[in-house]
N, C-alpha and C positions, 0 to 999 in steps of 0.2 A: 046656379043652385044645384044643377045636376052634377057639375064638377066637384062641388063641395061634398056632395053625397058620396061621389066616387072616392074622394080622398079619405072621407071618414070611414067608408067601408074597407078600403085598403089598410088604413091605420089599424082598424079593429082586427083585421085578419093577421097583420104582422105583429102587433103588440097586444095579443090577448092576455088577459090576466093569467098569471102563472103562479102556481104554489109550489114551494120547495119544502119537502119533508126532510127533517133533520132528526136523526136518531142518535141518542147519546145516553149511555148508562141505562138502557132498557126503556128510556122515555122517548117519545116521538113528539117533535115540535113542528110547527108549520110556519113558513114565511110566505106572505103573499106579495108578488111583484106586480104592481099595477102597470097599466099600459104606459102612463106618463113617466113612470120611473124607468121602464125599459127604454123609452125614447130618449130620456135624458142620458142614460148610460151609453146608448149608441152614439148620440151627438158628442158626448164627452170623449168617447173612444176615437171617433173620426177627427175631432179637433186635436186630440193628442197626436194622432198619426200625422196630420197636416203640419202641426207645430214641429214635430220631429224632422219631417222632410225639409221644412224651411230652415230650421237650425242647422241641419246637416249640410245643406247647400251653402249656407252662410259660413259655416266652419271651413268647408273645403275651399270656398272662394277666398276666405281670409288666409288660409294656408298657402294658396297659390300666390296671393299678393305678397305674403311674407317671403316665400321662396324666390319670387321675382326680385324683391327688394334685396334679399341676401346675395343673389347672383349679381345684381347691379352694383351692390356694395363691394363685393369681392373683385369685380372687374375694375371698379374705381380705385380700390386699394392696390390692385396689381399695377394699374396705370401710374399711380402715385409712386409705387416702389420703383418702377422702371424709370420714371422721371428723376427720382432721387438718385438712382444708380447712374444715370446719364450725367446729372449734375456733379456727383462725386467723381466720375471719370474726367469730366471737364476740369474740375477743380484740381484733380491730381495732375492732369496734363499741363495745366497752367502753372502749378507749383513746380513741376519738372522743368518746364520751359524757363520759369523764373530762376530756378537753380542753375540751369545751363548758362543763362545770360549772366547771372552773378559770377559764376566760375570763370566765364570768358572775360568779364570786366576785371576781375581780380588778376587774371593772367595778363591782360593788357596793361593794367596799372603797374604790375611788377615789371613788365617789359620796358615800360616808359621810364620807371625809376632806375632800372638796371642799365639803361643806355649810357655809354660813356659821355663825359662832359663835352667832348669835342664833336658830338653829333650835330647835324643840321636839323634844327627844330622847325624850320619854315614849312616843311611839307607835312607836319603832323598837327592835326587839329584834335585836341583832346576834349573839346567842349561838345556835349551832346544836347541838341535842342530838344526841349520837351514837346511832345505832341499834345494836341488839344485834350482838355480834361474829359470831354464827352466821347472821345475815341474809345473803341472797344479794346479789350486786353490784347486781342489778336493783332490789331492795327498797331498798338503801342509796342508790343514785343517785336513785331516785324520791323518797325522803325528803329528800335534799339539794335536789332540784329544787323540791319543795313549799316548803321553808324559804326558798329563794332567791326564789320567786315572792311569798311573803308579805313578804319584806324589800323587794323592788323596789316592791311595792304601797305599803308604808308610806313608803318614800322618796319615791315619786311624790306621795303625799298630802301629805307634809311640804313638799316643794318647791312644789307647787301652792298650798298654804295660805299659805306665806310670800310667794310671788310675788303672790298675790291681795291679801294684806294690805298689802304695800308699794305696789302699784299703786293700791289704794284710798286710801291715805294721800297718795300723790303727787297723785292726782286731787283730793283734798280741798284740798291746798295749791295746786293749779293748775299743777303741774309736769308737763310732757310728757316721757316717756322717749325718748331717742334712743340707738340701739345702735351708731352709726357713729363715736362719739368714740374716738380712740386714747389709751389710758392708758399709763403707764410700764410697759412689759412687754418681755420678750425671752427669750433662751435658745435652745439648739439646737432645731431642728425635729424632732419625732418624730410621724410620722403615726399616727393611731389606726386600728388594725385592727378593723373592724366586721363582717367576714364571718361570724364565729361567734356574733355577738350577735343575739338576736331583735329585731324591730321595736320592741316596747314598751321594751326597754332603751335603744335609740338615742333614742327619743322622750324618755325620762327624762333622758338625757345632754343633749339639746338644751334641755330645760326648766331643767336645772341651769346650763347656760351662760347662759341668759337671766337666771336668778336671780343668778348671780355678777356679771353686768353691772349689774343693779339695785343689788346691794350695793356695788359699786365706785362707782356713781353717787352713792349716799347719802353715801359718805365724801368725795366731792368737791363736795357742795353746801354752801352757807352754813348750817352747822348751829348757829352761835352768833351772838349779837349782837356788833357791832364795838366795843362798849364794855363794860368789866368790869361785872358784875352790880350791884355796890354803888356804882358811879360814875355812875349815870344813873337817870332816871325818864322814863316816856313822857309827854311834854307834848302830843302831838297824834298820835292813832292813824291807821292806814291807812283810807282810804275817804272818805265824804262828811263835810264839816265846814263851819264858818263861817270864811271867809278872815280871818286875823288883821289884814290891812291894810284890806280893803274892807268886811268884815262880811257879805259876800254868801255864798250857798251855793256850795261848790266841792268838787272831788274831790281829795283828798290822795293822791298817787301813791306815797308812802312813809310813813315813820314818823319823828317827831321825838323824839330822845333828848336831854333836857336834862341838863346837868351843869356841873361847874366849868370855868372858863376853862382852856384848854390841857390838858384831860383827854386821855389817850392813846386813839387810835383804831387798831384793828388790823384786819387782813384776816380776814374771816369764813371764808375758804376759799382754797386755793392758786389762783393765776391769774397773768395778765399785765396790766400797767397799759396801758389803751387811751388814757386822757387824764389829764393832770395839769396844772392851771392854772386860770385864771379862766374862768367860764362863766355870764355874765349874772346872773340872779337867784339862781343857786346860789352865787355868790361864788367863793371858792377851792374847787376841785372836783376829784374823782378818780373815774375809772371803771375798773373791773377786769373783765376777761373770764375766766370760769371754764369748767369743762367743761359739756357738755350744753346749750350755748347760753345759759347763765346769765351775766348781768352784774350787778354791784353798783355803786351810785353813792353818793357821799359829798359833801354840800354844806355851805356856810357854815363852812369850815375856817379855822383860824387859821394853821396851818403845814402845808405839804405836805412829806413826807419821802421821796417816791418820784418817779421820773421815767418818762416815757412809754417803753414797751417793756420795763420792768423786770419780772422774774419775782419774785413774792412768794409766800411760804409762809403757811400758816394761822397766825394769831396774830402775824405780823410787824407792827410798828408802822408805819403808813403816813401818819399825820397827827396833828395836835392840834386839839381842839375849839375853835371860835371863833364869831363872829357876823358873818361877811362876807356880802355880797350882800343879798338881800331877807329880812332877819331882824330879829326884835324883841329877841332876847337870845341869850346863849350856848346853843347846842344843835347837834346833828348831825342833818341831814336824810339819812336812809338809805333807799335804794330797792333793790329786787331785781326784775330783769326776766328773762324767758326769751323770746328771739326778739322783743324789743321789747314784750312784753306784761307789764304790771305784776303782781307777786305780793306778797301781804302778807308782809313779812319776819318779823314776830313769829309768824304762823301757820306759816310754813315752818320756822322754827327749832324750834317745838314739835313739829311733825309728824316731823321728822328725828330728834329726841331720842326720840320714841315708837317709831320704827322701830328705832333702834339699841338 
């Protein structure tokens, strides 16, 4: 009871009745503020302040949450962008790898198709086993790369072996290879894009070009004797012999093919007639220019069927066998030269047939 009295006394002291005088237009008015009205006003003010504090704290707390969420969102977005960039880089690398593998495969296929028919295919395996479907791109591409390396190695070995074999046989026959002869070729120009091919691929392509030139040379050399097989016999071989006129030792620069009078004589390879007429001890004589500096000569002819400057194809009849000039009986004196150096015609024909 005492406490209640104390509270009542304090209340009356703090919230005494107050009167407000208001003057307007010369008139004075009065407003009485009761104790309870003052208390209500104070309580309302305090409540407003407390509400403002709570709302402010909630606002700033929410702002902090939003800021935190924005930072997290930006970090997540940055991470996504980085992952996207990495994926794009991986995809680009895979596409480049695929492009390189495709370019190599096309080059390999071209090399295989360009190999001459006489090649040995036993060492070349063009089948590529497929890796397991679940294998990664890296594993698959590595597998394809290994297969391609094995294939290019086999191709390179085949090309080198074939080239070495041809060169060895040509050396045996005494023929020197020249790569500057122009053969019948043509067509639109398509430059070869080599940027994506490794050096050993380009080296193999260069070796294949050399082999192709060798193969074409073989096809343009005198690969057959100028008289049908059953229409002659060799009466005097190439090299040292006893001269039929003097009986002394001499060097025979060609080979004598004896046969029936007026036996047909054909061009052993395509070429152009350099000379056609009488030539001293050769009697009636023909000389033909072929590819790679090769020339053929035909002596002691009965009849000449070509003229100087005429182009002849392989197996075209160019003359008939006779015994004109320095001759003891009907036969053909046949010579083969390269750059004015004598070559054994029989040996050359055998070598070319072995190569082909």
